[in-house]
Structures are given as structure tokens and as C-alpha cells.
C-alpha positions in Angstrom: -62.7 17.1 211.6 -64.1 17.0 208.0 -61.3 14.7 207.0 -61.9 12.3 209.8 -65.6 12.0 208.9 -64.8 11.3 205.3 -62.5 8.5 206.3 -65.1 7.0 208.6 -67.8 7.1 205.8 -65.4 5.5 203.2 -64.6 2.7 205.7 -68.3 2.1 206.3 -69.1 1.8 202.6 -66.3 -0.7 202.1 -67.4 -2.7 205.1 -71.0 -2.9 203.8 -69.9 -4.5 200.4 -69.6 -8.2 200.4 -66.8 -9.9 198.4 -69.4 -11.6 196.3 -71.0 -8.3 195.3 -67.7 -6.8 194.4 -66.9 -9.7 192.1 -70.2 -9.4 190.3 -69.6 -5.7 189.7 -66.2 -6.4 188.1 -67.7 -9.0 185.8 -70.1 -6.6 183.9 -69.6 -6.8 180.2 -68.7 -3.9 178.0 -71.3 -1.3 177.8 -72.9 -2.7 180.9 -73.0 -1.2 184.4 -73.7 -2.8 187.8 -77.2 -1.9 189.0 -76.9 -1.0 192.7 -80.5 -1.8 193.4 -80.7 -5.1 191.7 -77.2 -5.9 192.3 -76.9 -7.1 188.7 -75.2 -6.0 185.4 -77.6 -4.0 183.3 -77.2 -2.2 179.9 -75.4 1.1 180.1 -77.9 3.6 178.6 -75.6 6.7 179.2 -74.4 8.6 176.0 -71.3 7.0 174.3 -68.7 8.9 172.2 -67.0 7.5 169.1 -63.5 6.2 169.8 -61.1 6.2 166.7 -58.9 3.1 166.6 -56.9 3.9 163.4 -53.5 5.2 164.6 -51.2 4.4 161.7 -51.3 4.4 158.0 -48.5 3.8 155.4 -48.1 5.4 152.0 -45.2 5.4 149.6 -43.1 8.5 148.6 -44.6 10.4 145.7 -47.8 8.4 145.8 -50.8 10.3 144.5 -53.5 11.5 146.9 -54.8 8.4 148.8 -57.8 7.9 151.1 -57.6 5.7 154.1 -60.5 4.4 156.2 -60.7 5.5 159.8 -61.9 2.8 162.1 -63.7 3.6 165.4 -66.1 2.3 168.0 -69.1 3.9 169.5 -70.6 2.5 172.8 -74.2 3.3 172.0 -73.9 2.3 168.4 -74.1 5.8 167.0 -72.6 6.5 163.6 -69.7 9.1 163.5 -70.9 12.1 161.8 -67.7 14.1 161.3 -63.9 14.0 161.6 -61.9 17.0 162.7 -58.1 17.5 162.3 -56.9 19.5 165.2 -53.2 19.8 164.2 -50.7 18.2 161.8 -47.0 18.1 161.0 -45.3 18.9 157.7 -44.5 16.3 155.1 -48.0 16.0 153.7 -49.8 18.2 151.3 -51.6 21.1 153.0 -55.4 21.0 152.5 -58.4 22.9 153.7 -62.1 22.5 152.7 -64.7 25.1 153.4 -67.9 26.6 151.9 -67.9 24.4 148.8 -64.2 24.8 148.0 -61.3 22.4 148.6 -58.0 24.3 148.9 -54.7 22.5 148.3 -51.1 23.7 148.7 -48.8 22.6 145.9 -47.1 19.2 146.6 -43.7 20.8 146.1 -44.1 22.8 149.3 -43.2 21.0 152.5 -44.8 23.8 154.5 -48.4 23.3 153.3 -49.9 22.6 156.7 -48.7 26.0 157.9 -50.9 28.0 155.4 -54.0 29.9 156.6 -57.1 31.2 154.8 -58.8 34.5 155.4 -62.0 35.5 153.5 -62.3 39.3 154.0 -65.3 41.3 153.3 -64.6 44.3 151.0 -67.6 46.3 149.8 -65.5 47.7 147.0 -65.2 44.3 145.4 -67.5 43.5 142.5 -68.5 39.9 142.5 -66.5 38.0 139.9 -63.5 40.3 140.6 -62.4 39.0 143.9 -58.7 39.6 144.8 -56.4 36.9 146.3 -53.0 37.5 147.8 -50.4 35.6 149.8 -48.2 37.0 152.5 -45.9 34.4 154.0 -48.2 31.5 154.6 -51.3 33.6 155.0 -53.8 33.6 152.1 -56.2 36.5 152.0 -59.2 36.8 149.6 -61.0 40.1 149.4 -64.6 39.4 148.5 -68.3 40.4 149.1 -69.6 38.7 152.2 -72.7 36.6 151.3 -72.5 37.7 147.7 -69.3 36.2 146.3 -69.8 32.6 145.3 -67.6 29.5 145.7 -66.8 29.8 142.0 -65.7 33.5 142.4 -63.3 32.8 145.3 -61.9 29.7 143.6 -61.2 31.6 140.4 -59.4 34.4 142.3 -57.2 31.8 144.1 -56.3 29.9 140.9 -55.6 33.1 139.1 -53.4 34.8 141.6 -51.7 31.9 143.4 -51.2 29.4 140.6 -48.3 27.1 141.4 -48.7 27.7 145.1 -52.3 27.0 146.0 -55.2 25.6 144.0 -58.9 25.8 144.7 -61.4 23.2 143.5 -65.2 23.9 143.7 -66.9 21.0 145.4 -70.3 22.8 145.6 -71.4 25.5 143.3 -73.0 28.8 144.2 -72.2 28.6 147.8 -72.3 32.2 148.9 -69.1 32.9 150.9 -69.0 34.2 154.3 -66.2 35.8 156.1 -63.5 33.6 157.6 -60.5 34.5 159.7 -57.2 32.6 159.6 -58.6 29.2 159.0 -55.7 26.7 159.3 -54.7 24.3 156.6 -54.0 20.7 157.7 -52.0 17.8 156.3 -55.0 16.2 154.7 -58.8 16.1 154.9 -60.9 13.8 157.2 -64.6 13.2 156.4 -67.4 10.9 157.6 -70.3 9.9 155.4 -73.1 7.6 156.4 -71.0 6.5 159.4 -67.9 5.7 157.4 -64.9 7.9 158.1 -61.8 8.3 156.0 -58.6 10.3 155.9 -57.2 11.7 152.6 -53.5 12.5 152.4 -50.8 13.1 149.7 -47.1 13.1 150.4 -45.1 16.2 149.6 -43.0 15.6 146.5 -39.9 13.5 147.4 -40.7 13.4 151.1 -40.2 10.2 153.0 -40.3 9.6 156.7 -43.0 9.8 159.4 -45.4 12.6 160.1 -48.4 12.9 162.4 -52.0 14.1 162.3 -54.1 14.7 165.4 -57.9 14.3 164.9 -61.1 13.3 166.6 -64.5 11.9 165.5 -67.9 13.3 166.5 -71.4 11.8 166.7 -74.7 12.9 168.2 -73.3 12.5 171.7 -70.3 14.8 171.1 -66.6 14.7 170.3 -64.5 11.7 170.9 -61.0 11.7 172.2 -58.3 13.1 170.1 -56.2 10.5 168.4 -52.8 10.7 166.7 -52.6 9.2 163.3 -49.0 8.2 162.4 -48.5 8.6 158.7 -45.5 6.6 157.4 -44.2 7.7 154.0 -42.1 4.8 152.8 -39.0 5.8 150.9 -39.1 5.3 147.1 -35.6 5.6 145.8 -36.0 8.3 143.2 -33.8 8.8 140.3 -31.6 11.9 140.5 -33.0 14.9 138.7 -30.9 16.8 136.2 -31.6 20.4 135.5 -29.2 21.0 132.7 -26.3 23.5 132.5 -26.6 26.8 130.7 -24.3 29.7 130.0 -21.1 27.6 129.7 -18.3 29.7 128.2 -15.6 27.7 126.5 -12.5 29.3 125.0 -11.2 28.4 121.6 -8.5 25.8 121.7 -8.8 25.4 125.5 -10.1 22.4 127.4 -12.6 23.1 130.1 -14.1 20.9 132.8 -17.9 21.2 133.0 -19.7 20.3 136.2 -23.0 18.6 135.5 -25.9 19.9 137.6 -28.2 17.4 139.3 -30.1 16.8 142.6 -31.3 13.8 144.4 -34.2 13.9 146.8 -32.8 10.9 148.7 -29.5 12.6 149.1 -27.8 9.9 147.1 -24.5 10.9 145.5 -24.1 10.3 141.8 -21.5 7.7 141.0 -21.5 7.8 137.2 -22.5 9.9 134.3 -22.8 9.7 130.5 -23.1 12.1 127.7 -24.7 11.8 124.3 -25.2 13.9 121.2 -21.9 15.6 121.5 -21.7 18.5 119.0 -19.5 17.6 116.0 -17.4 20.8 116.6 -16.5 19.6 120.1 -14.3 16.8 121.4 -14.0 15.2 124.8 -10.7 15.8 126.6 -11.7 13.8 129.6 -14.5 11.2 130.0 -17.6 11.9 132.1 -16.9 10.8 135.6 -18.2 11.4 139.2 -16.1 11.8 142.3 -17.6 12.3 145.8 -20.9 13.1 144.0 -19.4 15.7 141.7 -19.7 14.8 138.0 -17.5 16.5 135.4 -16.6 16.1 131.8 -13.8 17.7 129.9 -14.7 19.4 126.6 -12.8 21.4 124.0 -13.6 22.8 120.6 -11.9 21.4 117.6 -8.8 23.2 116.5 -9.6 26.9 115.9 -13.3 26.4 116.4 -15.4 29.2 118.0 -19.0 30.1 118.1 -20.5 33.3 119.7 -24.1 31.9 119.5 -25.4 29.7 122.2 -25.7 26.1 121.1 -26.1 22.7 122.7 -22.8 21.0 123.6 -24.2 17.6 124.6 -26.9 15.8 126.6 -26.2 14.0 129.8 -27.6 11.7 132.5 -26.3 10.9 136.0 -26.8 7.7 138.0 -27.1 7.6 141.8 -27.8 4.4 143.8 -28.5 2.5 140.6 -31.1 5.0 139.4 -30.4 7.0 136.3 -31.8 10.4 135.7 -33.6 11.7 132.7 -31.6 13.6 130.0 -30.7 17.2 130.2 -28.6 19.4 128.0 -25.5 21.6 128.4 -25.5 24.8 126.4 -23.1 27.6 125.9 -20.7 29.4 123.6 -17.1 29.1 122.5 -15.2 32.4 122.7 -12.8 33.2 119.9 -9.2 34.0 120.7 -6.4 35.4 118.6 -4.7 32.3 117.3 -1.0 32.3 117.8 0.9 31.9 114.6 3.3 29.0 114.7 6.9 29.3 113.5 8.6 26.8 111.3 12.2 25.6 111.7 14.3 25.6 108.6 17.9 25.4 107.4 20.1 27.8 105.5 22.7 25.8 103.6 25.7 27.4 102.0 29.1 26.4 100.6 32.2 28.3 101.7 33.5 30.6 99.0 37.1 29.9 100.1 38.7 33.3 99.7 39.5 35.3 102.8 39.2 38.7 101.3 35.9 38.0 99.6 32.4 37.6 100.8 29.5 35.7 99.2 25.7 35.9 99.5 23.0 33.2 100.0 19.4 33.8 98.9 17.0 32.9 101.7 13.3 32.5 101.7 11.5 32.5 105.1 8.8 29.8 105.5 5.2 30.9 104.9 3.3 31.1 108.2 -0.4 30.3 108.3 -2.7 31.9 110.8 -6.5 31.6 111.3 -7.2 35.3 111.5 -4.4 36.8 109.6 -3.3 36.4 106.0 0.2 34.9 105.5 1.3 38.0 103.6 0.6 40.1 106.7 2.8 38.0 109.1 5.9 39.9 110.3 9.2 38.4 111.1 12.1 39.4 113.4 15.2 37.9 115.0 14.6 36.6 118.5 17.2 37.7 121.0 20.7 38.7 119.9 21.5 38.9 116.2 24.1 36.4 114.8 25.4 39.1 112.6 28.9 40.2 113.7 29.9 42.2 110.6 33.1 40.1 110.2 32.1 36.5 109.5 28.3 36.7 109.4 28.4 40.0 107.6 24.8 40.9 107.2 21.1 39.9 106.8 19.4 42.1 104.3 15.7 42.3 103.3 14.1 40.2 106.1 13.8 39.4 109.8 13.6 43.2 110.3 10.0 43.3 111.7 8.6 43.6 108.2 6.5 41.1 106.2 9.3 40.4 103.7 10.2 36.7 103.3 12.9 37.1 100.7 16.3 38.2 101.8 20.1 37.7 101.5 22.6 36.4 104.0 26.2 37.5 103.5 29.1 35.5 104.8 32.9 36.0 104.8 34.5 33.9 102.1 36.6 31.6 104.3 34.3 31.3 107.3 33.2 27.7 107.9 31.9 27.3 111.4 30.1 24.3 112.8 26.4 24.4 112.2 24.8 27.0 114.4 21.2 28.1 115.2 19.5 31.3 115.9 15.8 32.0 116.3 13.0 34.2 115.0 9.6 35.3 116.1 6.4 36.3 114.2 3.6 38.7 114.7 0.0 38.7 113.4 -1.0 42.1 114.7 1.3 44.5 113.0 4.2 44.0 115.4 2.3 44.8 118.6 2.8 41.2 119.9 5.5 38.7 119.0 5.2 35.0 119.3 6.3 32.9 120.9 6.3 35.4 123.8 8.4 33.0 125.9 10.7 30.1 125.0 12.5 29.7 121.7 10.9 30.6 118.4 11.5 29.2 115.0 15.0 27.8 114.6 17.2 28.9 111.7 20.1 26.6 111.4 23.0 27.8 109.3 25.0 25.0 107.7 28.2 26.1 105.8 29.9 23.3 103.8 33.7 23.7 104.1 35.9 23.7 101.0 39.7 23.8 100.7 40.4 27.5 101.1 42.8 29.2 98.7 45.7 30.6 100.7 46.0 34.4 100.6 48.7 36.9 101.0 47.8 40.4 102.0 47.6 43.1 99.4 50.3 45.7 99.0 54.1 45.6 98.7 56.4 44.7 101.5 59.5 46.8 101.7 62.9 45.7 103.0 66.1 47.8 103.1 69.7 47.6 104.2 72.9 49.6 104.0 75.4 49.4 101.2 79.0 48.3 101.9 81.3 51.0 103.1 83.9 49.5 100.9 84.0 48.7 97.2 83.0 45.1 97.9 79.3 44.2 98.1 77.8 43.6 101.6 74.9 41.1 102.1 71.7 42.5 103.5 69.9 40.3 106.0 66.2 41.0 106.2 65.1 42.6 109.5 62.3 40.1 109.9 60.1 37.6 108.1 58.1 38.3 105.0 54.3 38.6 105.8 52.7 35.2 106.2 49.6 34.1 104.4 46.3 33.1 105.7 44.5 29.8 105.2 41.7 28.3 107.4 42.4 24.7 106.5 46.1 24.0 106.1 49.7 25.0 107.0 51.5 26.9 104.4 54.8 26.9 102.6 56.2 29.7 100.5 57.9 30.0 97.1 59.6 32.7 95.0 57.5 33.5 92.0 57.1 35.9 89.2 54.5 38.7 89.2 51.9 36.3 87.9 52.4 33.8 90.7 54.4 31.3 88.8 57.0 29.6 91.0 60.7 30.3 90.0 63.8 28.9 91.6 66.4 31.6 90.7 66.9 34.4 93.1 69.0 36.5 90.7 67.6 40.0 90.4 68.5 43.1 88.5 71.1 44.3 91.0 71.7 41.4 93.3 70.8 37.9 94.4 68.1 36.7 96.9 68.8 33.6 99.0 68.2 31.9 102.3 64.4 31.9 102.3 61.4 30.8 100.2 62.7 28.0 98.1 66.2 29.6 97.6 68.8 27.5 99.3 66.8 27.4 102.4 63.4 26.4 103.9 60.2 27.2 102.1 59.5 29.9 104.7 59.3 33.6 104.9 62.2 34.0 107.3 66.0 34.0 106.8 66.0 36.1 103.6 69.4 37.5 102.5 70.0 39.9 99.6 73.5 40.4 98.2 74.1 43.3 95.8 76.3 42.6 92.8 77.8 46.0 93.1 79.2 47.1 96.4 78.5 50.8 95.6 74.9 50.4 94.3 72.2 52.4 96.2 68.5 52.9 95.8 65.7 50.4 94.8 67.7 47.4 94.0 65.1 44.7 93.1 61.4 43.8 93.3 60.6 40.2 94.0 57.3 38.2 94.3 56.4 35.2 96.3 53.3 32.9 96.8 51.9 30.8 99.6 51.0 27.1 99.0 48.7 24.9 101.0 49.5 21.6 99.2 46.7 22.1 96.7 46.5 25.8 95.8 48.8 28.7 95.4 47.9 32.1 96.7 48.1 35.5 95.0 51.6 36.8 94.3 52.8 39.4 96.8 55.6 41.8 96.0 58.4 42.8 98.2 61.2 45.3 97.4 64.8 45.7 98.5 66.3 49.1 98.8 70.1 49.7 99.4 70.6 52.7 101.6 73.8 54.7 100.8 76.6 55.1 103.3 79.9 56.9 103.0 82.5 54.5 101.7 86.1 54.2 103.0 88.4 56.3 100.7 91.2 54.5 98.8 94.8 55.6 98.4 96.6 53.0 96.3 100.2 53.0 94.9 99.9 50.4 92.3 103.0 48.5 90.9 104.6 49.6 87.7 107.4 47.7 86.0 109.2 50.9 85.0 109.2 52.2 88.5 109.5 49.0 90.5 112.4 46.7 89.7 111.5 43.2 88.7 107.7 43.8 88.8 106.8 42.7 85.3 103.7 40.7 86.0 101.4 43.6 85.1 102.9 44.5 81.7 103.5 47.9 80.3 100.4 49.5 81.7 101.2 48.5 85.2 99.0 46.7 87.7 95.8 48.6 86.9 92.7 46.8 85.5 89.0 46.2 85.5 87.9 43.8 88.2 89.9 41.7 90.6 93.4 40.6 89.6 93.4 37.5 87.5 97.2 36.8 87.5 99.6 35.6 90.2 102.0 38.1 91.9 105.1 36.0 91.2 107.5 38.8 92.2 105.9 39.1 95.6 108.2 39.7 98.6 107.3 40.7 102.1 109.3 43.9 101.8 108.0 44.7 98.3 104.5 43.2 97.7 102.8 43.6 94.3 99.9 46.2 94.4 96.9 46.1 92.0 94.2 48.7 91.5 90.7 47.7 90.3 89.4 50.7 88.3 85.9 49.2 88.0 85.2 48.7 91.7 87.8 51.0 93.3 89.5 48.2 95.2 93.2 48.1 96.1 94.7 44.6 96.2 98.1 43.7 97.8 99.8 40.4 97.4 100.2 38.2 100.4 102.2 35.5 98.6 103.3 34.7 95.0 99.8 33.4 94.4 97.4 35.2 96.7 95.9 38.7 97.1 94.2 40.7 99.9 92.0 43.8 99.6 93.5 46.8 101.4 92.2 50.3 102.0 95.5 52.0 101.2 98.9 50.9 100.0 101.8 53.2 99.7 104.8 51.2 100.9 108.1 52.6 102.2 110.5 54.9 100.3 114.2 55.8 100.8 115.5 59.2 99.7 119.2 60.4 99.8 120.4 63.8 100.9 119.6 66.5 98.5 117.7 64.1 96.4 114.2 64.5 95.0 111.7 61.7 95.2 108.9 61.5 92.6 106.0 59.1 93.2 103.5 59.3 90.3 101.6 56.0 90.5 99.4 56.8 93.4 95.6 56.6 92.8 93.2 58.3 95.3 89.5 57.5 95.3 86.7 59.0 97.5 85.0 55.6 97.6 81.4 54.8 96.7 79.5 55.6 93.5 79.0 58.9 91.8 76.8 60.2 94.6 80.0 60.5 96.7 81.8 62.6 94.1 81.0 65.7 96.0 82.7 64.4 99.1 86.0 66.0 100.0 89.0 63.6 99.9 91.7 64.5 102.4 95.3 63.4 102.2 96.7 63.8 105.7 100.4 64.5 105.1 100.9 64.8 108.8 100.4 61.1 109.2 103.3 60.3 106.9 105.9 58.5 109.0 109.3 60.1 108.5 112.3 58.3 110.0 114.7 61.3 109.7 113.0 64.6 110.1 116.2 66.5 109.9 117.1 65.3 106.5 113.5 65.1 105.3 111.4 68.2 105.8 107.7 67.6 105.8 107.2 71.2 104.6 109.1 70.5 101.5 106.7 67.8 100.4 104.4 68.8 97.5 101.4 66.8 96.3 100.0 67.4 92.9 96.9 66.0 91.2 94.8 66.5 88.1 91.4 68.0 88.9 88.1 67.5 87.1 88.9 70.4 84.7 92.1 68.8 83.6 94.4 71.3 85.4 96.9 70.5 88.0 96.4 71.4 91.6 98.9 70.9 94.5 99.3 71.3 98.2 102.3 70.9 100.5 102.8 68.7 103.5 102.3 71.2 106.2 98.6 70.3 106.6 96.1 67.8 105.3 95.3 68.6 101.7 91.8 68.5 100.3 91.0 67.1 96.9 87.5 68.3 96.1 87.0 66.9 92.6 88.2 63.9 90.6 88.2 63.3 86.9 85.3 61.1 85.9 86.4 58.2 83.9 83.9 56.7 81.5 82.9 53.1 82.5 85.1 53.1 85.6 85.1 54.5 89.1 85.7 58.1 89.7 89.4 58.5 90.7 92.5 60.5 89.9 96.3 60.3 89.8 98.1 61.7 92.7 101.8 62.6 92.5 104.1 63.1 95.5 
């Protein structure tokens, strides 16, 4: 029912207002109201609040503190008496003014508007000794309420919170009263004589938009809250360099140093430059920036080190066309143990040319320089396997043995002439604890041996050859069992020649007891094979001859090497020879009165030869029995007795038979047997073997005999001076 009545009343009111009256009411000017009584517009005499019209101000990044006018309107013409900030955002410097003190947060702090101030009464505080502290964003000052002055509180703030909050006295001797958590804002707003202004200052390097909410007040009260938009225009700031400290370089090692900088605009550095580079340093890579990271390569000069901190260089960086100020890079250069470097060198020698000899070469190792160690303290050793084999490279004496010695001797075999070869060495500058290089090849020692025509050589000592004597009275040639020892020569093929003991070449192989032939240069090739030695006496035994020979390479003769020939004795074939006598053999007068016995082979012709009755000759010198084969020719036979005819009851005497045991005097002791059982008898009835008697003259000159029943032994013969040992056997 109440709702219905309201509706009816509203309708009645509308119905009572004419269109003309409504129009007039709508046409009242500002600060006028429609008078219901007079039905005209009259001045509005009701209280009017100030209305702020400034909603936006612009300031540039990093501008100093700036004051802006705040425009407003007031319907009743009243002047604004104050301006109050109710809240604000960050980006502007935090400020707060109270009791004769203007507090400001440092421009480096973006959070300034978040700070609060509390003035706390503390009866223990003596005025002038107020205590300020900061916890988070809350500033607390302990002071004496109503006694501490504005100067006292400001001094406490500036002393305790320097660099964070500053306090400026705007009115002296204002006795301070307690405050609790008064909020800082992003500026200060004041009105003086009706003129209002807002003072702000951007936080360092801030750009963007922030906001302050505020209202104005006059005698009629507080106006509506307005939002002031503060635009901080970007000012492209140069990058800031802070310098680099504590850089640690290492001696002889390049390092990349990253240059420190910042840019409030977030711009990345695109280039950099350095200046005042220390004279003991050198650039290894130019200063450059990539993806905003700037680096420069630096290294100390060779072997430079410095344990004290010093300035390496100054630098700047450039970002978005803006170049920073200059900052420095400082640090040290750490020393390292400098590695001693080896030096390659050659050892040059000339081959000595004698196989059995060795020769030495004096070698001086190169002097090694080292920063920390005296050259005289550098040690040397062979790297890897030693080239010394004990045969060709015989020894290294006096160096390369981990000592500091640089003077030494290389010993080489006389005829060794290899191609140039290289081995390596290491050095140590710490007494042998560490050897350099620790990997890879060290200093190269190249050995170069110049070749010469080597003198051929024959081994020392005497080569011995031997052979058996002839088992007859005739000499038998001895063919060597093998070749004479060959010589050695590293350069040439060799030929061989007979020589005397001094190495002089000779061409006659005649020795003391025989003749050498078939090898060396004696009726054969100039080689050591094919040697034949023929004794001049078929019965000689023992060391027959000593010869010498040399090797020849076309330019030089070797040393003379001796070889001997020994004739080994053998038991010679015995001889039984019935020589021809003119007085016993009819018509055999060729041999004269003595008969066919002589020294040496027969020198006459057997003119009375017949097949049935040949001529027989005995050589007393050599013990040979010769039997004619024609009226002009002879042959050597072991025995020659012939055939004999004997009549019944007749006695046959044969006294020109010569037996010989064969060989030289060494065979005199041999028993000579006459085997009578081997005599061929054609009529054993008429000729009884038992009736045969052999007689001979023994060595004592007496006559011995034996019969034909068994072989007879002749144990000794008469020695004949200058002839073979033999005797006369009679049958």
C-alpha cells in the first residue's frame, strides 16, 4: 500500500509541472539553482568544494625534483587551503613532510612510497641523542615527546639512515610529538594562498607511468579524490660500467675478460673499447660484444707475472648509441714454472772404415735457457728408447743420463754408416722431478755419419786346413775341405790374392813342402774356394806350409790372414821290388854295372823290355818300384818279382829283391811281412815251400832268415843316409 501511494504522489508532481517550467529549470547556469517559489534561476548559495582538474603531468627520466601546478575549481570561489595525497604508486621518490621536517627516501630506491615514519616517545632519551632505526620500510625515531626538536629528529635520521632516508628541517625548533606509522607518498602536495602544486622526483633510471591519488580542501571541506597520472618520459641513458676487479691471469696464458656494465633501459651493449693497456700486457682478441656480453682477450708478455694488483686497462661500452663512462679492469698475473724448451741439433761424424775398430765423436748438448732456472742446472735425458745397441751405436758416455752434463762422447762401430737417423731428448728444470716436453717429441738429435770406402777386413787368427798323405811313395794332392774365410766390407764385393805375411800380393804358390794352386790368384779365380795343395814329397807328414792371403775391394787391401796346411800321416803300401841287374838278367844292360837302382824316377829308356821279361827299376829316394811297359815307357807298381824256373835238385838264389815298409821314418817301426804262402808254385811236388829260405840284413848289420812255411816278419831295416829306409832281401 505504501508503494502504491508513492507512485500516485510522484505522478501528481509530474502532472503539476508544466513543460515550460521544466525547461527553465534545465537552463539554469552553473552555480545557479531554480527557485521553486519564484520559478526562476537564482544564485546557489550552498557550500561548494574545490574540484581538482589536473589529472596528468609529464616529467623526464632522471629529471631533478620538479613542482607542477594543480588546477582546480571552487563553486563558491573559495581558495583551496590544502592538498592531501591519499595513496601513490612506486616509481617516484618517497616523501613525507611533518612537524617542520621534510623526509625523503633516496632516489635510488624504487620502493620509497612504501616507507612509514613512527616518532616514539622514550623517556630514557636525552634530547639531542635521539635514536633512528629502519626495519624493512618502517622508520622509527625514539625521542622525547614535546621536548625533542625538529633539528634533533632530523639529525638522528641523517646520522643513522644516511644513503637511505634524508631529513631536511623546514621549520626550526618545532617540538616533536608522537606519530605512528605515517605513510610516505610519491611526492608532496601543498597549497599556499590558493595556489596548489605537486612536487615529484623520478626514481633514478625509472621511466613509465605511475599514479598519485589526492584531493584538495577549502573551508567547505574536502573535494573529491582525483588521480594524477605522472608520465616519466624515457631518457635513453648511457650504460653504466662498474669496472672489473680481482681478475687473475696466468703467465703466458691468454684469458677472456668479461666487461661488467648495466643499462637502466635494458639496452644490450653492441660494442666496447679499451684504453691505457698496461705495457706488460698484450691483446689476444679485440674488445667485442655479442648478445650483450662484451669480452676482450688479454695475455701477459712472454714470461711476465705480477703478484701485486695493478690496472690492466680502462674500458667503455656502447649501447643504443650511448657510450658509458670509463671504468678499469684490475687484477694480477700469476707466475708459472716456465717450461724449458729443447733445441734440435745434429751430430756429424765420418765413418772410420775399419770393421774391428770403433771411433768416438765429441758432442756438446745445446745450452737450454729457462726463466726460473740457470742453464747450468738443466738436466738432460734420452726420451723413449735409447739408440745405443752396443754393436753399431756402441755407447753414449757423459751426458743424456739425467745429469746436468752437456759434454759427452758418442762411440760408433768403425764401418757403420747408416742413413741419418734421429732420436730425442727431454730436459728438466726441477732436479729431475718433471721432464719436458711431457708429451710429444722432445729435442731432436739427428746423427749423420758420412760414408767412406771401408778397408776390407779378414778375421784375426789362423785358418787351419789338413789332408792325408799318399799311401804310396808318390805325392797325393790335398783338396781343401771348404773355402777360406771370407772378408768383410760394407761397400764393395771382394776378390782375394795370395800374399806374404806383410800383405804384399805374390803369384807363386810354391811353399816349403808343396805347391798351392786352384784358388786366390793361383791358376784359378780370385776367390777363397777351390784350393789344392800338392806336397812335393809323397811321404811328408806334419805342418807342411803356412800361407797368407788378402781381400781386395778395388781400392784397398785388407790385413793378411794366415792359413796352414798339415799333412796327416797314413800307413803307406809296402814295396817288394826285384830290380833288374845285368849280371843276373841276360841282355839287361840299360842300367849299367850297379843295376837298375837310382835316385828319383828312371831317366833312361827300357830298351830290352819284353812282355815276359820287363825291366824293373827301384827309386831309392822315394821308394817307388817302376816296371817297363814298353821299350820307352814305365809304370809304377807296388811289387815286382817276376817268374822263376828251377830244375830238379837245383838251388835258386835271388838276391836283388828290395823290400820297403813304405812311408817316411815314422813307419820304420812297422812290421813288414813277406807272405811266402802267397807264392804261386806250379809244381808243388818238385818245389817244396818248406824248403824256401828268406834271408835279409837287419838294422844291426846281421843276417836274419825265415822259411816259407809261414809269413815272415821283417821288423827292422837298415837306414840308408839320404835315401828311403829299405833292405836287401834274398830268396
